[in-house]
N, C-alpha and C positions, 0 to 999 in steps of 0.2 A: 367200298361198298361190300357188305356182307353178302356172300354168294350162296345160293341154295340150289339143289338139283331140281330138275323139272318135276320130279315126283313129289316135291313140296310146293313149288311155285304154282303149278297148274291147279292143284286142289285149293290153294289159297285164293287164286283168282276166281275159280268157280264158286266157292263159298262166299266170297266177298260180293259177287254179283247177285247171288241168291239172297243174301242177308239184306243188301241195300234195296233190292226190289220189294222185299217184304216190309222192312221197317224204316228205310230212309235214315236220316240223321235226326235222332229224337230231339224235339224242341226243348225239353228241360235241360238236355246236355248243352244245346246251343246257348241257352240263356245263362247257364252256369259257367261254361268254359269257353264259349265261342266256338269257332270252327277251325280246323287245321289250315284251311286256305286263308283265313283271317290272320293266323299267326305268321304264315309265309308272307302275306301281304304287308304285315307290319315290318318285317325284316327288309323287304324290298323298299318300302317307303323310307325307312331310316337310312339305308345305303344310298338311295337316290338323292335324298336331301343333303347328305354329307359329301357326295362325290360329284354330283352333276351340277356344276356351277356355270352360269351363263358367261362368266368372264374367262373361262378356261378355253383354250384353243380346241377346235373341233377334233383334230387328230388325237389330242390328249383325252378328250371326253370319250372318244371311241374306245381307247385303251382302258380307261377307267370303267367303261361299260362291261368290258370283258372281265375285269377284276371283280366287279360287283356281281356279275352272273356266276362266276366261279364260287364266290362266297355264298350266294343265294342257294346254290346247289349243295356245296360241301357241308355247310353247317347243319341243315336239316337231315341230310342223308347220313352224315357221320353220327349224329345224335341217335337217329333211328337204328342204325346198325349196332351202335354200342348198347342201346337198351334191349334190342333183340338178343344180342350176345349174352347179356346178363340174364335175360329171361330163360334162354335155353339151358343155362347152367343151374337154374333154380326149379324149373318146371319140366314136366314130361313133354316130349316132342309133340304128341297129339294135342295137348293143351295149348302149346305155343302156336301150332298150326291154326287153331281156332282164334287165338289172340291176333295173329297176323291178319287173318281174314276179316275179323271184326274191325281192326284198325284200317285196313285197306278199303273196306266198304265206305268209310267216311270220305274217301277221295273220289267216289263215283256218284253220279248225279241223275240216276234214272228217275227216281220219284220226284225230285224237285223240278226237273225239266218238264215232266208230265204235268205237274201242278201249275207251273207258271204258264205253259202254253195253253193248257185247258182254260185257265183264267181269262185268256184273251177272248175265247169263244163265249164264255159265260158273260163277260162284260159286254160284248157286242149284242148278245141277245137281250140282256136286261137293262142296260143303260145306253145303248146305241153307240154312235161314233165317239163321243167324248170318253166314255168308259173304255172302249176298245183301244183308243189311242193311248190312254194312260196305262193300261195293262201291258200293251206291247212295248211301250217305252221302257219297261222294266227289264226287257230281255234283248233289246237291240240298241245299236248306237246311232242309228240314223235319225233324222228329224221326223217326228210323228205327228206334229200339230196339224198338218194339212192332209193326212192320209184318208182316203175313202175306205170303204169296207174291204174292197179287193186288195188295196195296198196294205192294210192292217193284217189280213190273212196271209198274204204272201210273205210279209216280214216275219210273222210267227212261224210259218212253215220253213222258211230259210233258217231261222234260229234253231228250230227243231232238228233239221237235218244236220247242220253244222255242229251243234252241240252233242248230237248223238255220236259224232265222230270224236270230238276232242274232250267231251265230258264223260263219256261212257266207254266207248271202244278203246280209245288210247290208254286211259289209266289201267283198264283191265288187261290190255295187251302187255303193257310194261310190267304189271303185276305177274302175269303168266310167265314172263321171261326171268324176272329178278325178284319176285316176292314183294313184300312191303317196301323195301328200299327202292325198288324200281318204280313203284307207284309214287313215292315221295319225290324221286328225281323228276319224273314227268310233270308232276303238279307244280314243282318249283319253276321249271322252265315255262310251262304254260301260263302260270300266274304272272311271271315276269313279263312275258310277251303281252298279256292283256293290260298290264299296268304301264309298261315303259316302251313296248315295241311299236310305237306309233311314228308315222312320218310327219311329225310336227317339229318346229324349230327347237323345242325343248328336248325332245326325245330322239330325234332322227339319228344323231351320232351315238348318244349314250345307250340307246336301246337297240342298236343294230345287232349286237351279238345275240340278245334274247330273241329277236324276231327271226333271225336266220336259223338259230338252233331249233326254235319251235317249229318252223317249217320243215326242217329235216326230220325231227323225231315224230312228226305227225304223218309223214308220207305213208307208212304201212297201214296205220289206223284208218286213214281216210279211204283207202282202197278197200279195206275190210268192211268198213261201215257201208260203203256203196254196195258191196256184195250182199251184206245182210238185208239192206233195203230192197235190193233187186230180187232176192229170193223170198221176201216176205209175201208179195202178192201171189195169186195163183200162177202156176207154171206157164200158161199160154202167153203171159206178158213178158217173159224173159228176153226174147229177141229184141223187141222195140226198146225196152229199158236199156239193154246193153248198147244198142246203137246210139241212143241219146247220150249215155255216159261217155262213150268213146268220142262222139262228135263235140259235145258241149263242155265237158269238164276242163279241157285245156283252155277254153275261152274265158274262164273265170279269172279274176285278178289274183286270187289265191291259188297256190299250187295244190292245195288240199281241199278247200271248201267246195270247189266245183264238183267233186266226185259224189259226195252224199247229196248235194243239192240237185244234181242232174238226175240221180236215181229217184229222189223224191218227186221231182217234176214229172218224170216219165211215168212213174207208178200212178200218179194222181191225174195225169193228162192235163197238167196246167203249166203255165209259164211262171218261172221264178227269176230272181235277180233283176236285170234291167235297170233303167235309170232310177236313181234315188238321191236324196238330199242329205248331205252331212255338213253341219255348221253353216247352213244357208247356201252351200255350193252343190250344184247338180253334177253327179258323176254319171257319165253316159256308158254304163256297163251294158254288155250285150244280154239279151234274154237267153234263158236256159230252158229247154223243153220245146214241145211242139203243140201244146194245147192252147187254152184260152188264158188271157191275163185277168179275166173277171172272176177271181177266186171268191168263194163264199164260205160262210161258217160251216156248211156241210162239207166242203173240201177240207177245212181244218179238222173236223171230226174224223174224216177218212185218213188224214195224215197222222192223227194221234193213234188210230187203230193200226195203221201200218207200222208206226213206231213201236207199239207194244209187241207186235208180231216179230219185228226185227230184234228187239231186246230178248224175246223168248228164244229166237234162233241162236242168238249169241250165247245166252246162258246154257242152253242145251248143248251147243257145241263145246263150250268150256267143260261142262260136266262130263260129257262123253270122252273128251280128250284126256281129262284128268283121270277118269276111271281106267281108260286104256293104259295110261302111263303107270298107274299104280299096280295094275294087274301084271304089266310087263316087267316090273321090278320085283 
């Protein structure tokens, strides 16, 4: 991996966050070239189909999963580092800093997350439960066909909280540490986890490495995401929000998702998580929060407002840290 000093990586992360907040990923570019995550996904799919065979013993499939994950990371990161190295030999450093930031911004999902979660509330208001169920099914993996309004809103808020952590905070954190190669590294692992890191007969052994590494590299981001969501409301709410995070985050099935979800639940005074259905099977997960389970579209709107404030805090923090680092050097 091509290594850069913090005086470069911090401004790259700050600019990437600001660029993505303003422009997102341009639809014409998506139509013409696709998206970097789609390219990573194609590599994962090719390796999975070639290496993960049902006839292979479980222990061997687990080892092949490690090999696949190493390739999933090494190929994009090496290519990124090589292209950046070439770029820095041809273009001035300030220009390449902007290039890094623009490319890193494609691996952040502030605007798209906002659009998809807001669409759930819009659908509920205009087309009722059928529209709300269809909209929320685009962003969650649980069964949505029988959800009532409260269930739809809770699912959307949980997705908003969790994806704030692994779709925004985490890639920006890895960018702040290692520049564009760090963002690519993170996105490779996170995409691999989303595609093959499942506890199913097909993926349990092969995807174990991806799932474990994704849990590990998301540990700091999930705590930082919870902090941003905790600081986003007015200051008087800080003690009860922290109490809920400390009490409920460890109860979540995920070592990371419980942190931003608990912060979201406490800030909105609503219950999240709890029992839900996957593939027709009910999982009896504990509730997170101390409020009511009867979430409404108004709560979803408050959650989106909280999310925007948390994103603003994150971008401001990155910009201030980057400025301080640049002045210090």
